[in-house]
py3Dmol code that shows the C-alpha trace and the ligand (Angstrom):
import py3Dmol

protein = """\
ATOM      1  CA  UNK A   1      64.401 133.578  35.272  1.00  0.00           C
ATOM      2  CA  UNK A   2      61.405 132.624  37.342  1.00  0.00           C
ATOM      3  CA  UNK A   3      62.309 128.915  37.312  1.00  0.00           C
ATOM      4  CA  UNK A   4      65.910 129.773  38.216  1.00  0.00           C
ATOM      5  CA  UNK A   5      64.783 131.754  41.280  1.00  0.00           C
ATOM      6  CA  UNK A   6      62.413 128.966  42.307  1.00  0.00           C
ATOM      7  CA  UNK A   7      65.268 126.439  42.048  1.00  0.00           C
ATOM      8  CA  UNK A   8      67.453 128.670  44.255  1.00  0.00           C
ATOM      9  CA  UNK A   9      64.611 129.058  46.753  1.00  0.00           C
ATOM     10  CA  UNK A  10      64.276 125.307  46.926  1.00  0.00           C
ATOM     11  CA  UNK A  11      68.039 124.970  47.513  1.00  0.00           C
ATOM     12  CA  UNK A  12      68.006 127.626  50.246  1.00  0.00           C
ATOM     13  CA  UNK A  13      65.081 126.055  52.104  1.00  0.00           C
ATOM     14  CA  UNK A  14      66.634 122.606  52.227  1.00  0.00           C
ATOM     15  CA  UNK A  15      70.162 123.824  53.051  1.00  0.00           C
ATOM     16  CA  UNK A  16      71.769 122.545  56.281  1.00  0.00           C
ATOM     17  CA  UNK A  17      75.304 123.304  57.545  1.00  0.00           C
ATOM     18  CA  UNK A  18      77.444 121.061  59.768  1.00  0.00           C
ATOM     19  CA  UNK A  19      79.782 123.851  60.659  1.00  0.00           C
ATOM     20  CA  UNK A  20      80.440 127.559  60.290  1.00  0.00           C
ATOM     21  CA  UNK A  21      82.735 127.074  57.294  1.00  0.00           C
ATOM     22  CA  UNK A  22      79.955 125.451  55.290  1.00  0.00           C
ATOM     23  CA  UNK A  23      77.603 128.264  56.242  1.00  0.00           C
ATOM     24  CA  UNK A  24      80.108 130.871  55.078  1.00  0.00           C
ATOM     25  CA  UNK A  25      80.505 129.086  51.760  1.00  0.00           C
ATOM     26  CA  UNK A  26      76.710 129.220  51.389  1.00  0.00           C
ATOM     27  CA  UNK A  27      76.678 132.953  52.093  1.00  0.00           C
ATOM     28  CA  UNK A  28      79.434 133.590  49.543  1.00  0.00           C
ATOM     29  CA  UNK A  29      77.660 131.490  46.898  1.00  0.00           C
ATOM     30  CA  UNK A  30      74.516 133.619  47.135  1.00  0.00           C
ATOM     31  CA  UNK A  31      75.292 137.006  48.624  1.00  0.00           C
ATOM     32  CA  UNK A  32      78.871 137.956  47.822  1.00  0.00           C
ATOM     33  CA  UNK A  33      79.493 140.594  45.120  1.00  0.00           C
ATOM     34  CA  UNK A  34      79.928 137.926  42.490  1.00  0.00           C
ATOM     35  CA  UNK A  35      77.284 135.693  44.042  1.00  0.00           C
ATOM     36  CA  UNK A  36      73.997 134.456  42.595  1.00  0.00           C
ATOM     37  CA  UNK A  37      71.739 137.137  44.088  1.00  0.00           C
ATOM     38  CA  UNK A  38      73.675 140.147  42.719  1.00  0.00           C
ATOM     39  CA  UNK A  39      73.723 138.284  39.369  1.00  0.00           C
ATOM     40  CA  UNK A  40      69.932 138.063  39.489  1.00  0.00           C
ATOM     41  CA  UNK A  41      69.659 141.793  40.211  1.00  0.00           C
ATOM     42  CA  UNK A  42      71.917 142.381  37.183  1.00  0.00           C
ATOM     43  CA  UNK A  43      69.679 140.221  34.943  1.00  0.00           C
ATOM     44  CA  UNK A  44      66.640 142.018  36.324  1.00  0.00           C
ATOM     45  CA  UNK A  45      67.453 145.006  34.085  1.00  0.00           C
ATOM     46  CA  UNK A  46      66.491 142.926  31.036  1.00  0.00           C
ATOM     47  CA  UNK A  47      63.169 141.744  32.486  1.00  0.00           C
ATOM     48  CA  UNK A  48      60.119 142.905  30.513  1.00  0.00           C
ATOM     49  CA  UNK A  49      58.166 145.726  32.175  1.00  0.00           C
ATOM     50  CA  UNK A  50      55.042 143.611  32.777  1.00  0.00           C
ATOM     51  CA  UNK A  51      57.059 140.901  34.637  1.00  0.00           C
ATOM     52  CA  UNK A  52      59.163 143.246  36.705  1.00  0.00           C
ATOM     53  CA  UNK A  53      56.858 143.412  39.727  1.00  0.00           C
ATOM     54  CA  UNK A  54      56.605 139.634  40.066  1.00  0.00           C
ATOM     55  CA  UNK A  55      60.350 139.051  39.446  1.00  0.00           C
ATOM     56  CA  UNK A  56      61.315 141.846  41.843  1.00  0.00           C
ATOM     57  CA  UNK A  57      59.179 140.293  44.590  1.00  0.00           C
ATOM     58  CA  UNK A  58      60.636 136.843  43.899  1.00  0.00           C
ATOM     59  CA  UNK A  59      64.246 138.023  44.055  1.00  0.00           C
ATOM     60  CA  UNK A  60      63.545 139.866  47.300  1.00  0.00           C
ATOM     61  CA  UNK A  61      61.861 136.796  48.715  1.00  0.00           C
ATOM     62  CA  UNK A  62      64.954 134.743  47.849  1.00  0.00           C
ATOM     63  CA  UNK A  63      67.298 137.263  49.407  1.00  0.00           C
ATOM     64  CA  UNK A  64      65.223 137.352  52.607  1.00  0.00           C
ATOM     65  CA  UNK A  65      65.111 133.543  52.771  1.00  0.00           C
ATOM     66  CA  UNK A  66      68.898 133.397  52.441  1.00  0.00           C
ATOM     67  CA  UNK A  67      69.446 135.997  55.157  1.00  0.00           C
ATOM     68  CA  UNK A  68      67.043 134.280  57.535  1.00  0.00           C
ATOM     69  CA  UNK A  69      68.635 130.914  56.880  1.00  0.00           C
ATOM     70  CA  UNK A  70      72.082 132.299  57.688  1.00  0.00           C
ATOM     71  CA  UNK A  71      70.894 133.852  60.964  1.00  0.00           C
ATOM     72  CA  UNK A  72      69.141 130.666  62.132  1.00  0.00           C
ATOM     73  CA  UNK A  73      71.956 128.291  61.191  1.00  0.00           C
ATOM     74  CA  UNK A  74      74.553 130.558  62.724  1.00  0.00           C
ATOM     75  CA  UNK A  75      72.694 130.593  66.040  1.00  0.00           C
ATOM     76  CA  UNK A  76      72.338 126.818  65.996  1.00  0.00           C
ATOM     77  CA  UNK A  77      76.008 126.210  65.231  1.00  0.00           C
ATOM     78  CA  UNK A  78      77.278 128.676  67.786  1.00  0.00           C
ATOM     79  CA  UNK A  79      75.172 127.218  70.592  1.00  0.00           C
ATOM     80  CA  UNK A  80      76.695 123.756  70.027  1.00  0.00           C
ATOM     81  CA  UNK A  81      79.830 122.938  72.029  1.00  0.00           C
ATOM     82  CA  UNK A  82      83.060 123.587  70.087  1.00  0.00           C
ATOM     83  CA  UNK A  83      83.916 119.970  69.643  1.00  0.00           C
ATOM     84  CA  UNK A  84      80.611 119.235  67.878  1.00  0.00           C
ATOM     85  CA  UNK A  85      80.965 122.215  65.582  1.00  0.00           C
ATOM     86  CA  UNK A  86      84.495 121.104  64.793  1.00  0.00           C
ATOM     87  CA  UNK A  87      83.267 117.704  63.730  1.00  0.00           C
ATOM     88  CA  UNK A  88      84.051 115.504  66.763  1.00  0.00           C
ATOM     89  CA  UNK A  89      81.859 112.485  67.242  1.00  0.00           C
ATOM     90  CA  UNK A  90      80.685 112.505  70.840  1.00  0.00           C
ATOM     91  CA  UNK A  91      78.817 109.262  70.418  1.00  0.00           C
ATOM     92  CA  UNK A  92      82.084 107.315  70.148  1.00  0.00           C
ATOM     93  CA  UNK A  93      82.802 105.086  73.209  1.00  0.00           C
ATOM     94  CA  UNK A  94      84.868 106.924  75.840  1.00  0.00           C
ATOM     95  CA  UNK A  95      88.533 105.960  76.117  1.00  0.00           C
ATOM     96  CA  UNK A  96      89.135 107.624  79.481  1.00  0.00           C
ATOM     97  CA  UNK A  97      92.129 106.180  81.359  1.00  0.00           C
ATOM     98  CA  UNK A  98      91.104 105.511  84.948  1.00  0.00           C
ATOM     99  CA  UNK A  99      93.679 106.333  87.598  1.00  0.00           C
ATOM    100  CA  UNK A 100      95.105 103.533  89.713  1.00  0.00           C
ATOM    101  CA  UNK A 101      95.749 103.330  93.409  1.00  0.00           C
ATOM    102  CA  UNK A 102      99.364 104.019  94.325  1.00  0.00           C
ATOM    103  CA  UNK A 103     101.186 100.844  95.457  1.00  0.00           C
ATOM    104  CA  UNK A 104     101.925 102.476  98.819  1.00  0.00           C
ATOM    105  CA  UNK A 105      98.211 103.145  99.331  1.00  0.00           C
ATOM    106  CA  UNK A 106      97.405  99.569  98.373  1.00  0.00           C
ATOM    107  CA  UNK A 107      99.863  98.221 100.932  1.00  0.00           C
ATOM    108  CA  UNK A 108      98.858 100.726 103.628  1.00  0.00           C
ATOM    109  CA  UNK A 109      95.195  99.767 103.176  1.00  0.00           C
ATOM    110  CA  UNK A 110      96.065  96.105 103.361  1.00  0.00           C
ATOM    111  CA  UNK A 111      98.017  96.612 106.598  1.00  0.00           C
ATOM    112  CA  UNK A 112      95.067  98.541 108.073  1.00  0.00           C
ATOM    113  CA  UNK A 113      92.733  95.793 106.961  1.00  0.00           C
ATOM    114  CA  UNK A 114      94.837  93.002 108.500  1.00  0.00           C
ATOM    115  CA  UNK A 115      95.067  94.727 111.877  1.00  0.00           C
ATOM    116  CA  UNK A 116      91.483  95.931 111.953  1.00  0.00           C
ATOM    117  CA  UNK A 117      90.386  92.294 111.698  1.00  0.00           C
ATOM    118  CA  UNK A 118      91.929  91.720 115.144  1.00  0.00           C
ATOM    119  CA  UNK A 119      90.515  94.827 116.781  1.00  0.00           C
ATOM    120  CA  UNK A 120      93.046  97.590 116.029  1.00  0.00           C
ATOM    121  CA  UNK A 121      91.726 101.030 115.206  1.00  0.00           C
ATOM    122  CA  UNK A 122      93.521 103.670 113.130  1.00  0.00           C
ATOM    123  CA  UNK A 123      94.973 106.848 114.621  1.00  0.00           C
ATOM    124  CA  UNK A 124      96.889 109.718 113.126  1.00  0.00           C
ATOM    125  CA  UNK A 125      99.119 112.487 114.379  1.00  0.00           C
ATOM    126  CA  UNK A 126     100.788 115.619 113.029  1.00  0.00           C
ATOM    127  CA  UNK A 127     103.746 115.494 110.628  1.00  0.00           C
ATOM    128  CA  UNK A 128     105.283 118.513 112.350  1.00  0.00           C
ATOM    129  CA  UNK A 129     106.114 117.425 115.883  1.00  0.00           C
ATOM    130  CA  UNK A 130     107.660 118.838 119.005  1.00  0.00           C
ATOM    131  CA  UNK A 131     110.662 117.311 120.684  1.00  0.00           C
ATOM    132  CA  UNK A 132     108.547 115.843 123.483  1.00  0.00           C
ATOM    133  CA  UNK A 133     106.369 113.645 121.236  1.00  0.00           C
ATOM    134  CA  UNK A 134     109.083 112.648 118.787  1.00  0.00           C
ATOM    135  CA  UNK A 135     111.917 112.054 121.277  1.00  0.00           C
ATOM    136  CA  UNK A 136     111.623 112.875 124.981  1.00  0.00           C
ATOM    137  CA  UNK A 137     108.443 110.943 125.806  1.00  0.00           C
ATOM    138  CA  UNK A 138     109.899 108.021 123.847  1.00  0.00           C
ATOM    139  CA  UNK A 139     112.849 107.822 126.225  1.00  0.00           C
ATOM    140  CA  UNK A 140     115.492 109.124 123.817  1.00  0.00           C
ATOM    141  CA  UNK A 141     118.553 110.126 125.876  1.00  0.00           C
ATOM    142  CA  UNK A 142     119.473 113.833 125.594  1.00  0.00           C
ATOM    143  CA  UNK A 143     122.377 113.223 123.217  1.00  0.00           C
ATOM    144  CA  UNK A 144     120.917 110.459 121.096  1.00  0.00           C
ATOM    145  CA  UNK A 145     122.112 110.800 117.453  1.00  0.00           C
ATOM    146  CA  UNK A 146     118.515 111.091 116.183  1.00  0.00           C
ATOM    147  CA  UNK A 147     118.308 114.433 117.956  1.00  0.00           C
ATOM    148  CA  UNK A 148     121.072 115.650 115.726  1.00  0.00           C
ATOM    149  CA  UNK A 149     120.628 117.801 112.625  1.00  0.00           C
ATOM    150  CA  UNK A 150     122.259 114.952 110.690  1.00  0.00           C
ATOM    151  CA  UNK A 151     119.168 112.808 110.982  1.00  0.00           C
ATOM    152  CA  UNK A 152     116.282 115.162 111.646  1.00  0.00           C
ATOM    153  CA  UNK A 153     114.784 118.071 109.736  1.00  0.00           C
ATOM    154  CA  UNK A 154     114.399 120.757 112.367  1.00  0.00           C
ATOM    155  CA  UNK A 155     111.958 123.587 111.733  1.00  0.00           C
ATOM    156  CA  UNK A 156     112.686 125.563 114.880  1.00  0.00           C
ATOM    157  CA  UNK A 157     115.226 125.329 117.656  1.00  0.00           C
ATOM    158  CA  UNK A 158     114.350 126.122 121.277  1.00  0.00           C
ATOM    159  CA  UNK A 159     111.771 124.784 121.601  1.00  0.00           C
ATOM    160  CA  UNK A 160     112.655 122.061 119.126  1.00  0.00           C
ATOM    161  CA  UNK A 161     110.051 121.588 116.412  1.00  0.00           C
ATOM    162  CA  UNK A 162     110.858 119.085 113.672  1.00  0.00           C
ATOM    163  CA  UNK A 163     109.347 116.956 110.945  1.00  0.00           C
ATOM    164  CA  UNK A 164     108.583 113.691 112.721  1.00  0.00           C
ATOM    165  CA  UNK A 165     111.244 111.082 112.147  1.00  0.00           C
ATOM    166  CA  UNK A 166     108.926 108.155 112.901  1.00  0.00           C
ATOM    167  CA  UNK A 167     105.254 107.440 113.556  1.00  0.00           C
ATOM    168  CA  UNK A 168     106.148 106.392 117.123  1.00  0.00           C
ATOM    169  CA  UNK A 169     105.237 109.986 118.020  1.00  0.00           C
ATOM    170  CA  UNK A 170     101.605 109.050 117.402  1.00  0.00           C
ATOM    171  CA  UNK A 171     101.693 106.394 120.131  1.00  0.00           C
ATOM    172  CA  UNK A 172     102.588 109.137 122.599  1.00  0.00           C
ATOM    173  CA  UNK A 173      99.641 111.242 121.450  1.00  0.00           C
ATOM    174  CA  UNK A 174      97.239 108.290 121.621  1.00  0.00           C
ATOM    175  CA  UNK A 175      98.400 107.334 125.139  1.00  0.00           C
ATOM    176  CA  UNK A 176      98.070 110.932 126.310  1.00  0.00           C
ATOM    177  CA  UNK A 177      94.542 111.167 125.017  1.00  0.00           C
ATOM    178  CA  UNK A 178      92.981 107.806 125.772  1.00  0.00           C
ATOM    179  CA  UNK A 179      92.793 105.193 128.499  1.00  0.00           C
ATOM    180  CA  UNK A 180      93.805 101.520 128.157  1.00  0.00           C
ATOM    181  CA  UNK A 181      92.882  99.166 126.663  1.00  0.00           C
ATOM    182  CA  UNK A 182      94.506 100.762 123.621  1.00  0.00           C
ATOM    183  CA  UNK A 183      94.877  98.858 120.378  1.00  0.00           C
ATOM    184  CA  UNK A 184      95.811 101.122 117.526  1.00  0.00           C
ATOM    185  CA  UNK A 185      97.856 101.410 114.358  1.00  0.00           C
ATOM    186  CA  UNK A 186      99.099 104.731 113.008  1.00  0.00           C
ATOM    187  CA  UNK A 187     100.056 104.970 109.350  1.00  0.00           C
ATOM    188  CA  UNK A 188     101.756 108.123 108.132  1.00  0.00           C
ATOM    189  CA  UNK A 189     104.534 109.991 106.415  1.00  0.00           C
ATOM    190  CA  UNK A 190     107.898 110.464 108.108  1.00  0.00           C
ATOM    191  CA  UNK A 191     110.988 112.493 107.289  1.00  0.00           C
ATOM    192  CA  UNK A 192     114.710 111.931 107.709  1.00  0.00           C
ATOM    193  CA  UNK A 193     117.714 113.801 106.530  1.00  0.00           C
ATOM    194  CA  UNK A 194     118.987 110.995 104.300  1.00  0.00           C
ATOM    195  CA  UNK A 195     120.631 111.039 100.891  1.00  0.00           C
ATOM    196  CA  UNK A 196     118.208 109.675  98.302  1.00  0.00           C
ATOM    197  CA  UNK A 197     119.195 106.305  96.880  1.00  0.00           C
ATOM    198  CA  UNK A 198     117.640 103.022  95.762  1.00  0.00           C
ATOM    199  CA  UNK A 199     117.306 102.041  99.425  1.00  0.00           C
ATOM    200  CA  UNK A 200     116.656 105.320 101.242  1.00  0.00           C
ATOM    201  CA  UNK A 201     114.603 108.473 100.838  1.00  0.00           C
ATOM    202  CA  UNK A 202     114.153 111.592 102.918  1.00  0.00           C
ATOM    203  CA  UNK A 203     110.369 111.105 102.904  1.00  0.00           C
ATOM    204  CA  UNK A 204     108.857 107.692 103.494  1.00  0.00           C
ATOM    205  CA  UNK A 205     105.955 105.997 105.233  1.00  0.00           C
ATOM    206  CA  UNK A 206     105.576 103.947 108.370  1.00  0.00           C
ATOM    207  CA  UNK A 207     102.876 102.162 110.290  1.00  0.00           C
ATOM    208  CA  UNK A 208     103.170 102.183 114.053  1.00  0.00           C
ATOM    209  CA  UNK A 209     101.331  99.635 116.178  1.00  0.00           C
ATOM    210  CA  UNK A 210     100.500  99.891 119.879  1.00  0.00           C
ATOM    211  CA  UNK A 211      98.683  97.604 122.283  1.00  0.00           C
ATOM    212  CA  UNK A 212      98.336  98.570 125.959  1.00  0.00           C
ATOM    213  CA  UNK A 213      96.297  96.610 128.500  1.00  0.00           C
ATOM    214  CA  UNK A 214      96.708  94.624 131.667  1.00  0.00           C
ATOM    215  CA  UNK A 215      98.817  91.492 131.232  1.00  0.00           C
ATOM    216  CA  UNK A 216     100.079  92.115 127.678  1.00  0.00           C
ATOM    217  CA  UNK A 217     103.162  89.960 127.084  1.00  0.00           C
ATOM    218  CA  UNK A 218     105.885  89.422 124.536  1.00  0.00           C
ATOM    219  CA  UNK A 219     104.047  86.249 123.494  1.00  0.00           C
ATOM    220  CA  UNK A 220     101.067  88.433 122.432  1.00  0.00           C
ATOM    221  CA  UNK A 221     103.433  90.582 120.398  1.00  0.00           C
ATOM    222  CA  UNK A 222     105.005  87.590 118.679  1.00  0.00           C
ATOM    223  CA  UNK A 223     101.725  86.003 117.800  1.00  0.00           C
ATOM    224  CA  UNK A 224     100.191  89.225 116.472  1.00  0.00           C
ATOM    225  CA  UNK A 225     103.172  89.857 114.217  1.00  0.00           C
ATOM    226  CA  UNK A 226     103.263  86.219 113.106  1.00  0.00           C
ATOM    227  CA  UNK A 227      99.601  86.570 112.107  1.00  0.00           C
ATOM    228  CA  UNK A 228     100.415  89.802 110.264  1.00  0.00           C
ATOM    229  CA  UNK A 229     103.338  88.290 108.338  1.00  0.00           C
ATOM    230  CA  UNK A 230     101.269  85.342 107.137  1.00  0.00           C
ATOM    231  CA  UNK A 231      98.326  87.516 106.110  1.00  0.00           C
ATOM    232  CA  UNK A 232     100.614  89.884 104.246  1.00  0.00           C
ATOM    233  CA  UNK A 233     103.104  87.508 102.635  1.00  0.00           C
ATOM    234  CA  UNK A 234     101.295  84.170 102.546  1.00  0.00           C
ATOM    235  CA  UNK A 235     100.628  81.310 104.920  1.00  0.00           C
ATOM    236  CA  UNK A 236     103.991  79.625 104.451  1.00  0.00           C
ATOM    237  CA  UNK A 237     105.834  82.678 105.747  1.00  0.00           C
ATOM    238  CA  UNK A 238     108.120  82.003 108.716  1.00  0.00           C
ATOM    239  CA  UNK A 239     109.173  84.673 111.223  1.00  0.00           C
ATOM    240  CA  UNK A 240     112.119  85.081 113.553  1.00  0.00           C
ATOM    241  CA  UNK A 241     112.867  87.651 116.218  1.00  0.00           C
ATOM    242  CA  UNK A 242     116.342  89.037 116.836  1.00  0.00           C
ATOM    243  CA  UNK A 243     117.223  91.044 119.943  1.00  0.00           C
ATOM    244  CA  UNK A 244     117.679  94.720 119.190  1.00  0.00           C
ATOM    245  CA  UNK A 245     117.597  98.113 120.851  1.00  0.00           C
ATOM    246  CA  UNK A 246     115.131 100.997 120.698  1.00  0.00           C
ATOM    247  CA  UNK A 247     114.953 103.617 123.460  1.00  0.00           C
ATOM    248  CA  UNK A 248     111.172 103.262 123.770  1.00  0.00           C
ATOM    249  CA  UNK A 249     110.928  99.478 124.161  1.00  0.00           C
ATOM    250  CA  UNK A 250     112.462  96.992 126.589  1.00  0.00           C
ATOM    251  CA  UNK A 251     113.116  94.307 125.542  1.00  0.00           C
ATOM    252  CA  UNK A 252     113.358  95.266 121.874  1.00  0.00           C
ATOM    253  CA  UNK A 253     113.525  93.076 118.811  1.00  0.00           C
ATOM    254  CA  UNK A 254     113.581  93.128 115.061  1.00  0.00           C
ATOM    255  CA  UNK A 255     111.444  90.718 113.139  1.00  0.00           C
ATOM    256  CA  UNK A 256     112.577  88.952 109.977  1.00  0.00           C
ATOM    257  CA  UNK A 257     110.386  86.985 107.621  1.00  0.00           C
ATOM    258  CA  UNK A 258     111.528  84.092 105.495  1.00  0.00           C
ATOM    259  CA  UNK A 259     112.461  85.633 102.138  1.00  0.00           C
ATOM    260  CA  UNK A 260     109.282  85.650 100.093  1.00  0.00           C
ATOM    261  CA  UNK A 261     111.260  85.833  96.870  1.00  0.00           C
ATOM    262  CA  UNK A 262     113.371  82.686  97.144  1.00  0.00           C
ATOM    263  CA  UNK A 263     111.213  81.023  99.813  1.00  0.00           C
ATOM    264  CA  UNK A 264     114.185  80.999 102.202  1.00  0.00           C
ATOM    265  CA  UNK A 265     116.655  79.256  99.904  1.00  0.00           C
ATOM    266  CA  UNK A 266     118.832  82.358  99.483  1.00  0.00           C
ATOM    267  CA  UNK A 267     118.865  85.079  96.806  1.00  0.00           C
ATOM    268  CA  UNK A 268     120.290  88.568  96.323  1.00  0.00           C
ATOM    269  CA  UNK A 269     117.254  90.225  97.969  1.00  0.00           C
ATOM    270  CA  UNK A 270     117.884  88.367 101.248  1.00  0.00           C
ATOM    271  CA  UNK A 271     121.639  88.514 100.659  1.00  0.00           C
ATOM    272  CA  UNK A 272     121.678  84.715 100.605  1.00  0.00           C
ATOM    273  CA  UNK A 273     120.540  84.470 104.234  1.00  0.00           C
ATOM    274  CA  UNK A 274     116.959  83.371 103.510  1.00  0.00           C
ATOM    275  CA  UNK A 275     115.618  86.100 105.857  1.00  0.00           C
ATOM    276  CA  UNK A 276     114.591  89.742 105.409  1.00  0.00           C
ATOM    277  CA  UNK A 277     113.998  92.257 108.177  1.00  0.00           C
ATOM    278  CA  UNK A 278     110.563  93.908 108.114  1.00  0.00           C
ATOM    279  CA  UNK A 279     110.035  95.694 111.412  1.00  0.00           C
ATOM    280  CA  UNK A 280     111.178  96.780 114.848  1.00  0.00           C
ATOM    281  CA  UNK A 281     109.184  95.990 117.964  1.00  0.00           C
ATOM    282  CA  UNK A 282     109.268  95.455 121.701  1.00  0.00           C
ATOM    283  CA  UNK A 283     107.538  95.864 125.038  1.00  0.00           C
ATOM    284  CA  UNK A 284     106.754  99.526 125.705  1.00  0.00           C
ATOM    285  CA  UNK A 285     109.349 100.830 128.177  1.00  0.00           C
ATOM    286  CA  UNK A 286     107.742 101.797 131.536  1.00  0.00           C
ATOM    287  CA  UNK A 287     109.380 105.236 131.189  1.00  0.00           C
ATOM    288  CA  UNK A 288     107.289 105.807 128.056  1.00  0.00           C
ATOM    289  CA  UNK A 289     104.073 104.755 129.825  1.00  0.00           C
ATOM    290  CA  UNK A 290     104.869 107.101 132.716  1.00  0.00           C
ATOM    291  CA  UNK A 291     105.676 110.023 130.374  1.00  0.00           C
ATOM    292  CA  UNK A 292     102.237 109.512 128.829  1.00  0.00           C
ATOM    293  CA  UNK A 293     100.485 109.363 132.243  1.00  0.00           C
ATOM    294  CA  UNK A 294      99.710 105.633 132.048  1.00  0.00           C
ATOM    295  CA  UNK A 295     100.193 103.562 135.194  1.00  0.00           C
ATOM    296  CA  UNK A 296     103.215 101.386 134.387  1.00  0.00           C
ATOM    297  CA  UNK A 297     102.600  99.124 137.383  1.00  0.00           C
ATOM    298  CA  UNK A 298      99.108  98.223 136.240  1.00  0.00           C
ATOM    299  CA  UNK A 299      99.594  98.187 132.479  1.00  0.00           C
ATOM    300  CA  UNK A 300     102.024  96.668 130.025  1.00  0.00           C
ATOM    301  CA  UNK A 301     102.047  96.870 126.259  1.00  0.00           C
ATOM    302  CA  UNK A 302     103.853  96.202 123.070  1.00  0.00           C
ATOM    303  CA  UNK A 303     104.683  98.420 120.096  1.00  0.00           C
ATOM    304  CA  UNK A 304     106.015  97.855 116.624  1.00  0.00           C
ATOM    305  CA  UNK A 305     106.909  99.970 113.633  1.00  0.00           C
ATOM    306  CA  UNK A 306     107.414  99.086 110.009  1.00  0.00           C
ATOM    307  CA  UNK A 307     108.217 100.917 106.783  1.00  0.00           C
ATOM    308  CA  UNK A 308     105.441 100.736 104.189  1.00  0.00           C
ATOM    309  CA  UNK A 309     107.924 101.106 101.306  1.00  0.00           C
ATOM    310  CA  UNK A 310     109.876  98.129 102.569  1.00  0.00           C
ATOM    311  CA  UNK A 311     106.780  95.929 102.810  1.00  0.00           C
ATOM    312  CA  UNK A 312     105.677  97.046  99.325  1.00  0.00           C
ATOM    313  CA  UNK A 313     109.133  96.381  97.867  1.00  0.00           C
ATOM    314  CA  UNK A 314     109.124  92.848  99.220  1.00  0.00           C
ATOM    315  CA  UNK A 315     105.532  92.164  98.274  1.00  0.00           C
ATOM    316  CA  UNK A 316     105.869  93.411  94.696  1.00  0.00           C
ATOM    317  CA  UNK A 317     109.589  92.718  94.233  1.00  0.00           C
ATOM    318  CA  UNK A 318     110.479  96.348  93.595  1.00  0.00           C
ATOM    319  CA  UNK A 319     114.200  96.993  93.832  1.00  0.00           C
ATOM    320  CA  UNK A 320     114.373 100.793  93.800  1.00  0.00           C
ATOM    321  CA  UNK A 321     112.612 102.890  96.421  1.00  0.00           C
ATOM    322  CA  UNK A 322     112.705 106.005  94.231  1.00  0.00           C
ATOM    323  CA  UNK A 323     110.103 104.461  91.932  1.00  0.00           C
ATOM    324  CA  UNK A 324     107.439 105.147  94.561  1.00  0.00           C
ATOM    325  CA  UNK A 325     107.977 108.895  94.309  1.00  0.00           C
ATOM    326  CA  UNK A 326     108.578 109.456  90.612  1.00  0.00           C
ATOM    327  CA  UNK A 327     104.974 108.980  89.464  1.00  0.00           C
ATOM    328  CA  UNK A 328     106.061 107.276  86.277  1.00  0.00           C
ATOM    329  CA  UNK A 329     102.845 105.949  84.743  1.00  0.00           C
ATOM    330  CA  UNK A 330     104.651 102.908  83.347  1.00  0.00           C
ATOM    331  CA  UNK A 331     105.379 101.908  86.950  1.00  0.00           C
ATOM    332  CA  UNK A 332     102.030 102.915  88.452  1.00  0.00           C
ATOM    333  CA  UNK A 333      99.939 101.168  85.788  1.00  0.00           C
ATOM    334  CA  UNK A 334     101.371  97.819  86.855  1.00  0.00           C
ATOM    335  CA  UNK A 335      99.191  98.047  89.969  1.00  0.00           C
ATOM    336  CA  UNK A 336      95.949  98.473  88.034  1.00  0.00           C
ATOM    337  CA  UNK A 337      94.526  95.126  89.041  1.00  0.00           C
ATOM    338  CA  UNK A 338      95.566  95.364  92.706  1.00  0.00           C
ATOM    339  CA  UNK A 339      92.897  96.647  95.096  1.00  0.00           C
TER     340      UNK A 339
END
"""
ligand_1 = """\
14
LIG
N 110.366 104.004 115.346
C 111.234 102.957 114.838
C 111.950 103.454 113.602
O 111.555 104.463 113.067
C 110.455 101.745 114.504
C 109.961 101.068 115.722
C 110.745 100.154 116.378
C 108.712 101.375 116.260
C 110.316 99.512 117.517
C 108.276 100.754 117.407
C 109.081 99.806 118.008
O 107.086 100.994 117.960
O 108.645 99.180 119.138
O 112.877 102.848 113.163
"""
view = py3Dmol.view(width=600, height=400)
view.addModel(protein, "pdb")
view.setStyle({"model": 0}, {"cartoon": {"style": "trace"}})
view.addModel(ligand_1, "xyz")
view.setStyle({"model": 1}, {"stick": {}})
view.zoomTo()
view.show()
């Protein structure tokens, strides 16, 4: 019996448990009703009287060792984080998936970068605008269709408060709050009451550009936008300006670039014309300068506005605008390597 107890003692002292289940199995092996310790107490009855003291002490020593072992191991296991106790290997290399920049952020940052290289700063304005900044100061006539519920999400009527329909509202705020020379671009989110389709969405993004100084001419506008188009779409990009109309610019134009998909030869993106429209622009109408308390005799300026989705679609050959808003990882992961 003595050698048996000593063998058990040895086993108990060297026992280690990786988890609580192993520790429980250990407890059952020794201390449960049918375990080894009660069995020893049962055998104890047959021990000769002269050995009883020594055997009794030994069995008690074993029992104490087991109980102490259980308490210590239990504390150790419970203080470990769950995943270690449940057998996870935290030393394995991490397989964390890093997020990627959204293609619209990539393109917005690139636009900011291109214009900041020629001295434009970045300005922002509120997404909820009043009628004055979104329409009136921009020379919209009182019954212009954009002022209609059809096109604009109104929040309040009288006074009219709406979600801005374009980032041109930011040029008004910048002109009100600073003195020429002004050279700024204003990226931001805009809202229009449009049915969602592959080509239109009710929420999209624009970048507005504004340059006000003495002697600013249409030639400055053309050259700046020519520089932009080549930086954005490559040095072989051609540009052309078509006359257009916006209430806040006079003269107004739209700029096309040579189709970057077919190189101008004609494809279904450019509808076989070789050209795609990328922005609206023009010389700031003197009425707009006056509404913003800028001397329209002394100063002239140009403005332009482009849709970030449109630029991104052309740059990355994306044919459905809805992809930008669906957050499908299979789409977003394709921009992993872009900055
Ligand atoms: N605000 C116009 C739009 O949303 C875009 C635009 C056109 C902005 C001409 C301008 C501009 O600054 O000069 O369609």
